[in-house]
N, C-alpha and C positions, 0 to 999 in steps of 0.2 A: 584377166587372161593368164593362164598358167603356162609355165616354161616347159614343164614335162607333162606327160599325159597323166590323167588322174588314176589309172590303174596302177602305174608304177609308184606314184607318190603315196597312194593308200597302202600298198603293199609295203613300202619302205617305213611308213609311219608305224604300221603294225609291228614290223621287226624292231623298231625303236622302243615301242612300248614294251615289248617282250624282254629286250635287254635291260631296260630301266627297272624291271621287276626282279632281275637276277641278283644273286648275292655277291656282287663285285662293284666297285666304286669307280665312276668316270665322271668326266666334264664334257658336255656336249659342245662342240664347235662347228663350223661349216653352215652349210645351207639350212639345216634344221634349226640351229641355233638362231640364224637370221629370222627364220619364220616365226619362231616363239617370241622373239622381240617385236615383230612388225605385223604379223599375221598377213603378209603379202604373198610371198611364193613358197610352196612346199618345195621339198627336195627329193631327188632320186637316191642319191647315196648318203651314207651316214658317217660322221666324222667325230671321233671321240678321243680324249685324252684320258689315259688310265691314271689313277691316283698312286699306284705303287705296283710292286712286283707280285703281291697276293692276287691282284686283279688279273695279272697276266697269266699266272698259274691256273686260276679258275678258267679262263678262256682256253688255255691249252688242253685242259682236261675235258672240256665240254663242247668244243668246236674244232672244226678243221682250220687251224690258224696257220697262216702263211707269212713267213718273214720275208720282207722286201728289204734287203740291205742296201740296194742302190737309192731307194727313196726314204730310207731310215724309218720304216713304219711296219706294222703288221697289218694284215687284211684277213677278212672272213668274207666269202662270197656266198650270197643266197640267190642263186641263179643270175639274173641281170641286176641285182642290187648288191653293191659293194659296201662293206663297212671297213673304214680306214681307221686304224688304231694307232695312236701316237704315245710314245713312252717318255717319261722323264729321263734326262741325261743320255738320250739315244736319238730321238727324233729332232729333226731340224725345222722349226717353224719361225715365223717372225718374231714371235715372243717365245722364249724357250718353254718346252712343255711342263718342266718342273715349276715354272713361274706362273704359268696360266691358272694353276690350281688355286692360286691366291685371289684370282679375279673371277669368282663364281658366285651364282645365287640360284635359287630354285624357282622354276617356272613349271606348272602343271606337274609338280612332283619330280621334275627332272632337273639335275644340276646343270646349269647352262653358263657359259662364260659371259661376263658383262659386256654391254654393247661397245664400250670404248676399245676394249682389248679385241673383241670380235671384229670390228672395223679394221683394225690393223692387221689381224690375220687374214681377212678377206682381201685387203690390199697386197699382203705378201703373195697370196695365191694367184690374184689377178696379174701381178707383175710376172710370175713365173709362166703363166699360160694366157697371156692377154690376147694372143691371136688365135685362140681356139674357141669352141662353143662354151667350154666351161668358163673360160675368161669373160665371155659375154655375160654369163649367168652371174659370175662374180661382181661385174659391174652394176648388174640389176639389183642384187643383194646389198651392194654398197649404197646405192641411191636410196633403196628401201629403208636401210638403217638410218640414214641421214634425214629422210622425210618423215619416218613414222615411229622411230625409237626415240627416247629421250637421251641424246648423247651429250655428255659432259666434255665440252671441247677443251676445257682447261686440263681435265684428266687425260684426254687423248693426247694433248701435246706434251704433258709430263711423261706419258708412257713412251712416246717417240724419242724424247730426250734420254730417258732412262736406258732404252735398248739400242740407242745410237741409230735410229731410224728417221732422222730429220728429213730426209729426202722423200718420205711419203708424204709430206704435207704438199708439196708442189704437185706430186702426182695426183693427189686427192682432188686438188683445184682443177686439174685438167680433166679428171673423169667428170666432175660436176659440169664443167663448161661445155665439154663436148658430147655429153650424154643426149642421145635422141631416141632411145627406145621407151618413149613415154607411155605406149600402149600397155607395157608391163607394169606400170605404176597406177593404172586407173584414173589418170588425171587429163584434162584438156590442157592443150599447149599454154594457154594463159595462166592456168592455175599452176602449172609447173614452173613456168617463168617466175612467178611471184615467189613461190617456195624456194626456188633455187637461190634467188637473191637473198632471201632471208638467211639461208644456211650459210652462204658465203659471207655474209655480214657477221653472223655469229662467230665463225672461225677467225675472221680478220680481228675481231674485237679481242679474242683471247690471245691472238698472235701479238697484239699490241702494234 
């Protein structure tokens, strides 16, 4: 079951493919990054971290780039599809944009943030907008990452400590324990209950 309608997600995927073929470097975060790690849910909007100011100059020359000072990001709009662009030493993310570049790898020829860092970014987004539709989608993506991606929980906990985000650990447990949108995960309740228990046990072992 998809969270967004297929027409929007296919249009968004096409835009992402086009951007990845352009001559500028970025790391993909957000919903599309979660999809590439899990194959669970496609995204409507696109979130990227630019690797440097050359990339920003390229976008300024080739697109109608909007600077959003209040949210510390840039934006490009393709009708109903938004591309949110985060910059090193400017944007405010749970893990600083300039640090995220270190935690990236390639999937389908797109540079994507690794799942442990992505999980933290998704948690940061969920905390900021937990009572909105996008917050619900963040929780679906968080659960998909936990259940379908290979998360190194020791690395996850090290990142929480490094970036002073230890409160995210308790919030993650609450999301897991209270999650009830099982229909978006393609599981029956019993299967979800077993997998949820396994994930909680893995996290507890790493926490010691």
